[in-house]
C-alpha positions, 0 to 999 in steps of 0.5 A: 470457489476454492480449488481442491488441495493439489498433491504432487507425489503425495505431497500437499502443495500450499496455496499461494499467499502473500509474503512479508517481501510482498507486503513491503513492495506494496507499501514501497510501490503503492502506499508511499507515493499515494501518501507523498502526492497527497501530503505534496498537494496538500502543502501546495493548497496551503501555500497558494491559498493559505488554507489548512488542509490534511497533514500540514494543520498539525505541523 
């Protein structure tokens, strides 16, 4: 349910939105660590068992 548009002294206040900096921080603090952990686990499995899984199959 959307809230009605708020006004202050006759000026409309825009709704909060994600900025470019917010998207960059999201990638930096969420996406990048998840990718690094996943790739590290794929590499570990390949070294230990010789199974080619994930990203390392193409390297």
